[in-house]
VOGU-3710 file (C-alpha; in Angstrom, 3 decimals, decimal comma):
1> mnsmlrfnai> 3,552/-13,057/34,304  6,891/-13,966/35,969  6,268/-17,603/35,103  5,723/-16,699/31,443  8,879/-14,549/31,418  10,932/-17,452/32,744  9,332/-19,744/30,197  10,215/-17,413/27,300  13,722/-16,762/28,661  14,446/-20,498/28,702
11> rtgyllgisl> 13,114/-20,842/25,141  15,345/-17,953/24,073  18,335/-19,674/25,653  17,672/-22,918/23,807  17,120/-21,036/20,534  20,337/-19,024/20,971  22,363/-22,152/21,723  21,035/-24,024/18,698  21,606/-20,944/16,487  25,236/-20,688/17,634
21> ilaaiiyffa> 25,834/-24,345/16,824  24,233/-23,907/13,386  26,429/-20,860/12,738  29,454/-22,903/13,819  28,556/-25,607/11,303  28,119/-23,077/8,499  31,504/-21,499/9,348  33,095/-24,945/9,456  31,986/-25,791/5,937  32,572/-22,252/4,632
31> snwggldrtv> 36,212/-22,504/5,753  36,719/-25,112/3,002  39,055/-26,941/5,356  41,750/-28,845/3,479  41,841/-31,601/6,096  38,635/-33,180/4,750  38,205/-34,772/1,340  34,925/-34,495/-0,508  33,618/-37,919/0,573  34,040/-37,087/4,247
41> kivlavaliv> 32,399/-33,697/3,760  29,371/-35,246/2,057  29,025/-37,863/4,790  29,229/-35,120/7,441  26,593/-33,071/5,611  24,178/-35,986/5,478  24,946/-36,856/9,101  24,178/-33,277/10,073  20,723/-33,446/8,492  19,993/-36,808/10,080
51> lfyglsfvfa> 21,234/-35,551/13,460  18,876/-32,567/13,616  15,861/-34,483/12,360  16,735/-37,295/14,751  16,883/-34,849/17,666  13,493/-33,523/16,594  12,095/-37,046/16,748  13,755/-37,754/20,107  12,423/-34,602/21,771  8,975/-35,388/20,430
61> riravpgqqa> 9,042/-38,653/22,403  10,876/-37,902/25,664  10,405/-35,468/28,558  14,018/-34,630/29,373  13,175/-30,935/29,456  9,685/-30,629/30,942  7,568/-27,981/29,240  10,056/-27,437/26,415  10,290/-30,758/24,601  7,704/-29,799/21,951
71> flsnifllag> 9,397/-26,462/21,370  12,835/-28,084/21,018  11,435/-30,753/18,725  10,062/-28,066/16,407  13,246/-26,000/16,539  15,371/-29,031/15,659  12,960/-29,730/12,797  13,629/-26,205/11,531  17,372/-26,689/12,102  17,209/-29,839/9,961
81> cvafgvsial> 15,781/-27,831/7,072  18,507/-25,193/7,536  21,106/-27,976/7,621  19,760/-29,222/4,285  20,401/-25,784/2,777  23,922/-25,787/4,227  24,478/-29,224/2,705  23,320/-28,066/-0,723  25,730/-25,150/-0,427  28,451/-27,611/0,577
91> lgqiynshad> 27,818/-29,698/-2,553  28,253/-26,529/-4,584  31,526/-25,920/-2,762  32,779/-29,468/-3,365  31,839/-29,582/-7,052  32,390/-25,837/-7,715  28,836/-25,012/-8,742  26,060/-22,490/-8,033  27,856/-20,058/-5,683  25,083/-17,792/-4,391
101> syvlfviwsv> 22,980/-18,756/-7,411  19,221/-19,010/-7,598  19,535/-22,803/-7,994  20,778/-23,186/-4,421  17,874/-21,239/-2,924  15,239/-22,803/-5,182  16,310/-26,330/-4,214  16,424/-25,302/-0,560  12,941/-23,800/-0,753  11,316/-27,095/-1,836
111> palllsaitr> 11,456/-28,869/1,566  10,861/-25,556/3,340  7,601/-25,125/1,424  6,537/-28,713/2,041  7,249/-28,415/5,771  5,346/-25,115/5,827  2,305/-26,868/4,375  2,606/-29,760/6,820  3,323/-27,843/10,026  1,857/-24,360/9,355
121> ynpfymlsyv> 4,731/-23,126/11,545  5,655/-19,427/11,257  9,448/-19,985/11,070  8,942/-22,312/8,085  6,673/-19,737/6,431  9,318/-17,030/6,821  12,167/-19,320/5,747  10,239/-20,252/2,593  9,408/-16,606/1,941  13,040/-15,503/2,176
131> lihlgvwlyf> 14,378/-18,414/0,115  11,884/-17,947/-2,713  12,522/-14,214/-2,887  16,287/-14,762/-2,884  15,927/-17,370/-5,609  13,803/-15,128/-7,823  16,038/-12,104/-7,225  19,249/-13,996/-8,030  17,627/-15,497/-11,120  17,119/-12,036/-12,568
141> yptmqsttyt> 20,132/-10,331/-10,935  22,867/-12,968/-10,435  25,881/-11,909/-8,421  28,271/-13,589/-10,835  27,399/-11,473/-13,862  26,112/-8,072/-14,836  22,655/-8,027/-16,362  20,959/-5,399/-18,463  17,215/-5,178/-18,977  14,970/-2,872/-20,898
151> qleslsiagl> 12,649/-0,616/-18,909  9,698/-2,871/-19,662  11,610/-5,968/-18,538  12,745/-4,310/-15,291  9,206/-3,109/-14,692  7,905/-6,633/-15,248  10,383/-8,035/-12,702  9,247/-5,519/-10,082  5,662/-6,342/-11,042  6,333/-10,032/-10,449
161> favvnlvlfl> 7,468/-9,310/-6,880  4,403/-7,110/-6,373  1,978/-9,771/-7,646  3,570/-12,563/-5,593  3,403/-10,491/-2,422  -0,154/-9,357/-3,189  -1,242/-12,991/-3,452  0,549/-13,885/-0,217  -0,988/-10,899/1,538  -4,500/-11,840/0,429
171> ltflhrirsa> -3,995/-15,444/1,517  -2,843/-14,366/4,991  -5,356/-11,522/5,336  -8,225/-13,877/4,454  -6,806/-16,477/6,883  -6,104/-19,057/4,194  -2,592/-18,964/5,659  -2,388/-18,042/9,345  0,886/-16,185/9,802  1,096/-12,643/11,158
181> pllymsftvl> 4,802/-12,196/10,210  4,028/-13,269/6,652  1,047/-10,897/6,561  3,094/-7,827/7,479  6,160/-8,827/5,468  4,210/-9,413/2,251  2,278/-6,157/2,722  5,507/-4,193/3,196  7,316/-5,748/0,228  4,209/-5,267/-1,936
191> hiamlamtns> 4,348/-1,510/-1,398  8,132/-1,392/-1,828  7,802/-3,159/-5,189  4,948/-0,891/-6,306  6,843/2,217/-5,234  9,834/1,025/-7,264  7,538/0,648/-10,288  6,521/4,320/-10,016  10,158/5,445/-10,249  10,229/7,962/-13,078
201> fafdgyglim> 14,027/8,158/-12,914  14,389/4,473/-13,845  11,143/4,073/-15,848  10,698/7,413/-17,562  8,281/5,857/-20,012  6,124/4,011/-17,475  6,652/5,559/-14,020  3,920/8,170/-14,433  1,341/5,563/-15,475  2,282/3,257/-12,579
211> niphiavial> 1,362/5,987/-10,075  -2,307/5,206/-10,729  -2,353/1,544/-9,544  -0,186/2,376/-6,534  -2,537/5,177/-5,439  -5,470/2,823/-5,993  -3,901/0,116/-3,807  -3,172/2,619/-1,014  -6,715/4,037/-1,158  -8,211/0,554/-1,172
221> gfyifikvrl> -6,059/-0,305/1,840  -7,471/2,596/3,850  -11,017/1,561/2,991  -10,522/-2,131/3,839  -8,555/-1,616/7,065  -11,083/0,933/8,394  -14,467/-0,094/7,005  -14,214/-3,790/6,154  -11,855/-5,223/8,771  -10,225/-2,925/11,308
231> nktlltlnal> -6,495/-3,564/11,620  -4,517/-0,745/13,183  -1,111/-2,214/12,357  -1,883/-2,576/8,653  -3,555/0,823/8,691  -0,371/2,356/10,116  1,803/0,594/7,535  -0,576/1,790/4,821  -0,168/5,357/6,080  3,607/4,901/5,972
241> alsafavfkf> 3,296/3,665/2,370  1,298/6,779/1,484  3,917/9,015/3,115  6,737/7,236/1,283  4,876/7,627/-2,006  4,267/11,341/-1,391  7,890/11,994/-0,456  9,193/10,053/-3,451  6,950/11,993/-5,807  8,116/15,242/-4,209
251> ielaeaysss> 11,734/14,286/-4,924  10,894/13,475/-8,531  9,112/16,803/-8,988  11,956/18,678/-7,278  14,415/17,213/-9,756  12,225/18,207/-12,700  10,793/21,568/-11,597  13,178/23,180/-9,096  12,131/26,826/-8,831  11,071/29,372/-6,230
261> lffvfglifv> 7,405/28,497/-6,738  8,113/24,785/-6,391  9,902/25,219/-3,075  6,943/27,272/-1,833  4,727/24,322/-2,729  7,265/22,137/-0,903  6,678/24,071/2,310  2,907/23,745/1,827  3,368/20,011/1,230  5,289/19,666/4,502
271> allltgnvwf> 2,584/21,527/6,398  -0,040/19,183/4,960  2,116/16,114/5,692  2,701/17,000/9,335  -0,922/18,058/9,826  -2,122/14,835/8,248  0,254/12,899/10,499  -1,272/14,449/13,634  -4,844/13,998/12,364  -4,298/10,403/11,281
281> frylnrlgkp> -2,880/9,169/14,582  -5,558/10,964/16,581  -8,124/9,236/14,372  -6,287/5,929/14,778  -6,471/6,201/18,567  -10,259/6,677/18,384  -10,802/3,671/16,130  -12,299/0,626/17,772  -13,580/2,496/20,822  -17,296/2,240/21,650
291> speageipne> -19,393/5,138/20,454  -21,087/7,205/23,191  -24,234/7,288/21,058  -24,548/3,520/21,084  -27,489/1,957/22,858  -27,227/0,817/26,449  -25,903/-2,705/26,854  -27,738/-4,960/29,314  -25,890/-5,335/32,597  -25,703/-9,122/32,379
301> nkeeiaksda> -23,822/-8,895/29,041  -21,472/-6,017/29,838  -18,835/-8,040/31,628  -18,777/-10,835/29,051  -18,595/-8,421/26,115  -15,912/-6,335/27,779  -13,785/-9,415/28,446  -14,180/-10,631/24,867  -13,330/-7,215/23,442  -10,291/-6,956/25,655
311> qttvsedrss> -8,981/-10,340/24,574  -9,562/-9,507/20,921  -7,900/-6,103/20,884  -5,102/-6,277/23,454  -2,752/-8,254/21,208  -3,328/-5,981/18,225  -2,996/-2,826/20,327  0,335/-3,943/21,709  1,713/-4,885/18,308  0,521/-1,700/16,634
321> ewisktvsrv> 1,479/0,781/19,362  5,213/0,738/18,721  4,649/0,690/14,941  2,399/3,753/15,236  4,978/5,662/17,270  7,776/4,715/14,894  5,808/5,637/11,782  4,715/8,952/13,316  8,307/9,858/14,097  9,498/8,810/10,638
331> ikvvgvligs> 6,847/10,992/9,012  7,839/13,938/11,213  11,521/13,499/10,387  10,859/13,198/6,642  8,489/16,169/6,699  10,949/18,396/8,526  13,733/17,261/6,206  11,753/18,150/3,082  10,697/21,433/4,640  14,294/22,333/5,400
341> isliglimis> 15,408/21,452/1,881  12,574/23,552/0,458  13,428/26,480/2,713  17,124/26,354/1,858  16,352/25,968/-1,848  13,932/28,896/-1,734  16,498/31,124/-0,014  19,277/30,151/-2,408  17,174/30,756/-5,520  15,737/34,016/-4,165
351> tnvnhteyvl> 19,059/35,501/-3,049  20,957/34,351/-6,155  24,355/34,861/-4,513  27,687/33,558/-5,739  28,850/32,098/-2,406  26,173/29,506/-1,679  28,075/28,166/1,324  27,467/31,433/3,206  23,728/31,126/2,644  23,756/27,528/3,882
361> lsvslllmit> 25,760/28,481/6,961  23,465/31,410/7,720  20,358/29,217/7,458  21,907/26,521/9,641  22,974/29,028/12,298  19,513/30,608/12,269  17,875/27,203/12,718  20,266/26,203/15,495  19,847/29,415/17,446  16,057/29,252/17,065
371> miaipeskld> 15,901/25,647/18,290  18,225/26,479/21,189  16,175/29,511/22,215  12,683/27,951/22,060  11,757/26,270/25,386  11,399/22,478/25,404  7,695/22,639/26,220  6,876/24,773/23,192  7,982/22,408/20,435  7,689/18,682/19,714
381> svvrytllti> 10,971/16,967/20,608  11,126/14,982/17,334  10,685/18,146/15,272  13,214/20,046/17,416  16,010/17,500/17,136  15,302/16,811/13,474  15,738/20,520/12,744  18,866/20,602/14,881  20,246/17,622/12,979  19,529/19,308/9,653
391> syitglaaiv> 21,205/22,484/10,860  24,250/20,517/12,065  24,607/18,667/8,766  23,992/21,766/6,646  26,422/23,799/8,723  29,122/21,141/8,502  28,700/20,996/4,723  28,958/24,788/4,563  32,119/25,108/6,679  33,807/22,263/4,758
401> wsdqtllsvl> 32,883/24,102/1,567  34,070/27,446/2,913  37,704/28,495/3,303  36,985/30,731/6,297  38,373/29,256/9,527  36,624/31,991/11,532  33,214/30,773/10,314  34,134/27,233/11,347  34,990/28,461/14,842  31,710/30,414/15,004
411> flvvsiagwl> 29,740/27,320/14,035  31,663/25,312/16,641  30,711/27,813/19,363  27,020/27,609/18,433  27,247/23,784/18,332  28,658/23,773/21,860  25,766/25,996/22,937  23,384/23,504/21,338  24,999/20,721/23,336  24,683/22,708/26,572
421> rskgkrqrff> 20,985/23,367/25,888  20,120/19,778/24,912  17,980/17,670/27,216  18,125/13,916/27,545  21,031/11,483/27,243  20,539/10,598/23,581  20,095/14,212/22,479  23,175/15,376/24,371  25,265/12,488/23,086  24,139/13,292/19,538
431> aytfvnlnia> 25,033/16,967/19,968  28,395/16,031/21,511  29,106/13,884/18,444  28,647/16,896/16,171  30,890/18,990/18,413  33,652/16,445/17,797  32,978/16,565/14,055  33,176/20,369/14,154  36,491/20,250/15,988  37,811/17,755/13,418
441> tvlfkqyqew> 36,744/20,121/10,625  38,474/23,110/12,254  41,669/21,090/12,717  41,514/19,885/9,130  41,205/23,439/7,816  44,082/24,557/9,997  46,518/21,747/9,128  45,427/20,528/5,695  48,600/21,946/4,137  50,765/19,428/5,961
451> dgwnwtykfi> 52,824/16,942/3,973  50,188/14,453/2,902  46,661/13,671/4,056  47,897/10,667/6,049  49,740/12,821/8,605  46,868/15,291/8,936  44,352/12,506/9,468  46,456/10,836/12,173  47,079/14,150/13,916  43,337/14,951/14,003
461> iftlfvlnav> 42,434/11,554/15,501  45,165/11,773/18,130  44,193/15,358/19,030  40,539/14,379/19,452  41,619/11,526/21,735  43,672/13,872/23,917  40,911/16,495/24,008  38,253/13,990/25,074  40,588/12,468/27,649  41,148/15,933/29,145
471> lygishfkpk> 37,392/16,619/29,183  36,879/13,292/30,915  39,300/14,379/33,635  37,577/17,768/33,975  34,178/16,076/34,332  35,302/14,658/37,704  35,830/18,093/39,249  33,348/19,133/41,893  30,556/20,074/42,084  29,056/17,085/40,294
481> telkghlrds> 26,124/18,023/38,076  23,923/16,261/35,525  25,762/18,030/32,695  29,143/16,887/34,031  27,774/13,365/34,318  26,852/13,449/30,660  30,249/14,964/29,786  31,941/12,147/31,693  30,099/9,414/29,808  30,407/11,022/26,360
491> slffsllfll> 34,059/12,046/26,681  34,993/8,559/27,907  33,221/6,997/24,937  34,947/9,225/22,383  38,369/9,084/24,032  38,229/5,271/23,860  36,849/5,417/20,321  39,659/7,635/19,037  42,279/5,675/20,984  40,958/2,478/19,372
501> wttffedvip> 41,185/4,255/16,024  44,891/4,926/16,602  45,536/1,198/17,097  44,987/0,741/13,358  47,654/3,283/12,354  50,719/1,891/10,667  54,101/2,604/12,243  54,646/6,345/12,530  57,927/5,648/14,293  59,525/2,195/14,641
511> hsymsinify> 57,284/-0,191/16,612  54,614/2,467/17,249  51,830/0,163/16,012  52,674/-2,522/18,550  53,249/0,032/21,311  49,877/1,734/20,814  48,072/-1,619/20,772  49,769/-2,742/23,986  48,987/0,632/25,600  45,334/0,387/24,575
521> fvivtwmvft> 44,962/-3,140/25,912  46,655/-2,332/29,215  44,823/0,952/29,865  41,366/-0,354/28,941  41,853/-3,543/30,952  42,899/-1,425/33,950  39,831/0,795/33,455  37,501/-2,220/33,392  38,702/-3,506/36,758  38,887/-0,015/38,290
531> firhkqksea> 35,373/0,971/37,280  33,936/-2,340/38,445  35,731/-2,045/41,792  34,393/1,476/42,340  30,904/0,489/41,090  30,914/3,049/38,269  28,333/1,233/36,180  28,116/3,309/32,971  31,894/3,723/32,694  32,450/0,026/33,385
541> itsiifwfif> 29,991/-0,924/30,616  31,657/1,459/28,125  35,153/0,176/28,879  34,043/-3,462/28,709  32,414/-2,866/25,303  35,583/-1,279/23,916  37,703/-4,049/25,428  35,678/-6,671/23,569  35,698/-4,611/20,356  39,488/-4,461/20,516
551> igfkyydllw> 39,748/-8,202/21,133  37,279/-8,838/18,322  39,162/-6,781/15,754  42,689/-7,715/16,714  42,254/-11,352/17,544  38,998/-12,808/16,307  38,726/-11,109/12,921  42,328/-10,389/11,946  44,062/-13,491/13,276  41,420/-16,205/13,331
561> tllyksftla> 40,207/-18,174/10,381  36,663/-19,322/9,756  37,642/-22,720/11,163  38,602/-21,273/14,557  35,467/-19,142/14,562  33,513/-22,325/13,996  35,031/-24,012/17,036  34,423/-20,917/19,177  30,768/-20,629/18,165  30,226/-24,353/18,740
571> llgiivlgit> 31,722/-24,094/22,244  29,579/-21,047/23,048  26,484/-22,841/21,753  27,173/-25,866/23,952  27,740/-23,622/26,982  24,508/-21,691/26,362  22,522/-24,905/25,936  24,053/-26,351/29,088  23,275/-23,282/31,187  19,738/-23,069/29,811
581> wwfdrrmahs> 19,102/-26,764/30,500  20,421/-26,331/34,074  18,072/-23,397/34,730  15,203/-25,297/33,132  15,741/-28,319/35,364  16,224/-26,129/38,450  12,927/-24,347/37,897  11,213/-27,669/37,267  12,417/-29,065/40,606  11,513/-25,869/42,463
591> gkaafdadhr> 7,990/-25,918/41,023  8,480/-22,626/39,170  8,640/-24,017/35,665  5,855/-22,921/33,381  4,787/-26,397/32,282  1,414/-25,152/31,115  2,405/-21,676/30,025  1,806/-22,667/26,448  -0,607/-25,602/26,647  -1,225/-25,417/22,900
601> sfsfmrlspl> 2,437/-26,240/22,144  2,812/-29,541/20,328  5,467/-31,352/18,345  4,933/-31,453/14,576  7,151/-34,518/14,430  4,673/-36,298/16,693  1,569/-35,143/14,787  2,759/-35,747/11,197  5,682/-38,187/11,353  4,924/-39,893/8,021
611> liaivivlql> 4,656/-36,692/5,955  7,770/-35,240/7,563  9,625/-38,516/6,959  8,731/-38,265/3,254  10,188/-34,736/3,112  13,361/-35,914/4,872  13,760/-38,769/2,402  13,230/-36,269/-0,441  16,040/-34,074/0,909  18,419/-36,989/1,245
621> giigyqtars> 17,404/-38,088/-2,252  18,256/-34,652/-3,692  21,684/-34,748/-2,067  22,244/-38,321/-3,243  21,191/-37,501/-6,813  23,433/-34,427/-7,066  26,358/-36,333/-5,565  25,942/-39,334/-7,878  25,513/-37,119/-10,941  28,643/-35,093/-10,161
631> etllatgasv> 30,761/-38,143/-9,299  29,703/-39,887/-12,510  30,676/-36,850/-14,561  34,064/-36,635/-12,828  34,683/-40,321/-13,485  33,490/-40,605/-17,092  33,601/-37,099/-18,601  36,192/-36,016/-21,159  39,052/-33,965/-19,699  39,327/-30,505/-21,276
641> klklapidpr> 41,924/-27,778/-20,652  40,731/-24,145/-20,837  42,444/-20,766/-20,483  40,993/-18,494/-17,801  41,283/-15,234/-15,856  39,936/-15,338/-12,247  38,755/-12,726/-9,754  38,261/-13,149/-5,999  34,857/-12,636/-4,303  33,204/-14,523/-1,394
651> sllqgdyval> 30,099/-16,661/-1,237  27,357/-16,006/1,296  27,209/-19,585/2,594  30,103/-21,413/1,011  33,273/-19,438/1,835  35,926/-18,031/-0,509  35,859/-18,762/-4,213  37,265/-17,356/-7,433  34,924/-16,404/-10,257  36,357/-17,580/-13,543
661> nydistppsk> 36,131/-15,954/-16,944  37,214/-18,245/-19,766  38,425/-17,431/-23,239  35,532/-19,564/-24,500  33,114/-17,216/-22,668  33,429/-14,902/-25,679  31,128/-15,930/-28,567  32,927/-17,720/-31,438  33,917/-15,335/-34,214  32,665/-17,639/-36,961
671> nplqedwnrg> 28,998/-17,054/-36,095  28,696/-14,348/-33,411  25,563/-14,198/-31,294  23,068/-11,541/-32,183  21,784/-8,872/-29,770  18,262/-10,288/-29,922  19,491/-13,673/-28,633  19,252/-12,323/-25,131  19,625/-15,065/-22,491  19,214/-18,091/-24,723
681> kvkvvltpdr> 20,640/-21,595/-24,440  23,499/-22,338/-26,828  25,825/-25,248/-27,653  29,455/-24,388/-28,351  31,798/-26,649/-30,294  35,245/-26,844/-28,646  38,383/-27,839/-30,476  41,978/-28,092/-29,169  44,752/-25,789/-30,408  48,391/-26,760/-30,870
691> qgvyiadrly> 49,087/-26,545/-27,109  46,130/-28,785/-26,252  44,047/-25,897/-24,901  40,452/-26,038/-26,092  38,982/-22,965/-27,792  35,447/-22,067/-28,901  35,326/-22,849/-32,603  31,663/-22,291/-33,511  28,077/-22,673/-32,351  26,741/-26,173/-32,711
701> qdgeklaphe> 23,940/-26,659/-35,244  21,400/-29,423/-34,655  22,280/-32,526/-36,629  25,841/-31,580/-37,573  28,579/-34,173/-37,210  31,627/-33,487/-35,060  35,228/-34,336/-35,799  36,863/-36,899/-33,480  38,797/-34,218/-31,601  35,742/-31,932/-31,129
711> lvlngqwngs> 33,147/-31,881/-28,378  30,055/-29,873/-27,471  29,668/-27,770/-24,322  26,273/-26,489/-23,143  26,088/-22,787/-22,298  23,786/-19,879/-21,667  24,109/-16,616/-23,602  23,338/-13,679/-21,270  23,745/-10,834/-23,742  27,447/-10,191/-23,139
721> rilygienyf> 29,112/-13,590/-22,666  28,408/-17,306/-22,512  28,120/-18,992/-19,112  28,771/-22,720/-18,764  28,040/-23,289/-15,061  31,769/-23,781/-14,326  32,530/-20,199/-13,354  33,062/-20,852/-9,604  36,071/-22,465/-7,962  36,043/-22,745/-4,174
731> ipegtgrtve> 39,306/-22,325/-2,303  40,602/-22,334/1,284  40,015/-19,059/3,119  42,494/-16,293/2,364  44,123/-17,920/-0,700  42,246/-15,967/-3,350  45,114/-13,617/-4,159  47,516/-16,528/-4,666  45,073/-18,310/-6,953  44,439/-15,131/-8,903
741> qnahyayirv> 48,152/-14,636/-9,515  49,112/-18,230/-10,321  46,127/-19,982/-11,931  46,047/-19,606/-15,709  44,265/-22,764/-16,852  41,337/-24,885/-15,744  40,660/-28,577/-16,274  37,010/-29,526/-16,668  35,094/-32,735/-17,290  32,505/-32,737/-20,088
751> srngdaller> 29,807/-35,393/-20,392  28,430/-36,749/-23,659  25,369/-34,504/-23,458  27,519/-31,373/-23,044  27,292/-30,763/-19,286  30,527/-29,716/-17,586  32,075/-29,866/-14,128  35,130/-27,898/-12,987  37,880/-30,224/-11,744  40,975/-28,151/-10,880
761> ltes> 43,048/-25,049/-11,659  46,694/-25,108/-12,765  49,501/-22,716/-13,628  50,261/-24,384/-16,954
//
């Protein structure tokens, strides 16, 4: 077991190092560094792909890292595919095209799918799955434009996701594709898509009908996973899907039929849900166990059968155990939440009082006192702390709603009692958090009349810092108890949290911002060394975490650019790889390396070099084709000046860019597009005005002749405007505001067939 742990730890180290270097490369390109022209960037992108695939080939042939060379070869093969996606994104950055568009992910998914078929490697399966889903999603819901669909169209889109995931699930469940992550992912997304299709709020004409197929799929799942092929993990996920469906339908009914009788049914529903939860997981625990009524097994076969059964079920039991516990707790939390809402709704409707906040506060206080009074052994801990959480949230809402400071103080006193009665570190920390929120609410009510919210807010944060710092000092008084130990840890956490919060305040008095930041850095640094010297482990960890958070916010995020982040991540990746390699070699020399821990590990580059080489050539060919096509258009296309109005978002992979909206994006007035032309291809005739700026004159009709000064531009009508594929312009990080203020025109290149490429932005 220790040998396997070392083996996996070394693999994790290699994977982390390679991931850091990949992240560094993505940051480097996303920074849109002005020091590189587009030729150098393209060469670097191609070199990056070749480097990773070359490393995959090298590690498939050498034994520089005994026991890990096959693993590293496969990881570098995966990194090569990721590098291809980064390179495609880089081409979009260079030529100002497809920022976060479906085109990027569809092109990227092609080699990922081919490598999945060749290697049957789980990471390639999951990469392909994510890329295809992103591509399909962005095709229907692009980030660059708002889209409107009819209910039937939206339902069809959700249905497409459901069908795709159903097919993938069947392929993996029937072992046509062997991938456990893909099995569970497709099953989960299938039910999410089907649940979305039953949404009566969004699909009031179809949601009710769609309940039938979803119920049928859930029922069929129970039958298959129990009777046909026992799978406890899928059975648990199916139970979670049923619970989610039931809760969602309850919410829909509550919105439509809120009444005293409905809330009574809500309480009955909760009782059934929690009872079913207990029954189901008891039944699940009995599944797969030998029946006592079964015939006696011959002695000579008992050992062999037992060993086989153990090997078959141990993996599934381990994987399903944590899922079962998580699902059970989620169902309990949801059930208690619905029950509380039903109870509060029933009380409010029955009492019919004018001051609803008093009813809410009374219910929350009653719940809190009841949960505090009932002994720990008499009530399930998940139910107890869910009810306490509901009472805390409801009470906070009530005292914020109410104008009575006395009620806020009363609720604070009961909250403190709840903290004193809590058991366990997490429960006490959670209760302590609500005590701080209660104190903040009381202070807000007391000082909300001050001159401006800004002063009140700063005063509350500073007061909470001082209060927690004082409590931290009190926690060191003797005698030392478990409760004081918890108070020490929690008060230190919140005092540092609120002190960190104050470091973001603007100057209250001259130079106060700088003074508070210096004070924070000095005091927390002193605490780190003091706690370490006195071996106060929990306090040292807390202070170290806040020290790094401060450094991260003030230095890494606020002062550093993406380029510096890239260098930092690359350095960290190299360090991690170096340390991992050193440990790997040390264990190899000491005889502790797990050379045979995974004897089935093999390099895909070694097994299928020809097929993989074809995929690599295909990737390089795609990059070469896109580069040649774009360069040809830049060199030979007609130069056109357009008027624009930019905005400033950020791309997921490609850095900062401005999204451009042209005057020609509006349909020509001579023959406006009709509503039923939804998302159709169009050709727009451009003509220059007196200032040389091209405007949209009319829609091009097949066969018509153009004047010498006119040209045709291909576009796509999306129902509100025309898109030409030149709506993205990538810029250096942090310059979006300047571009937005100064850029008023764009120069584009238009080919003879009407395709366009954005060249530059200008002020005039």
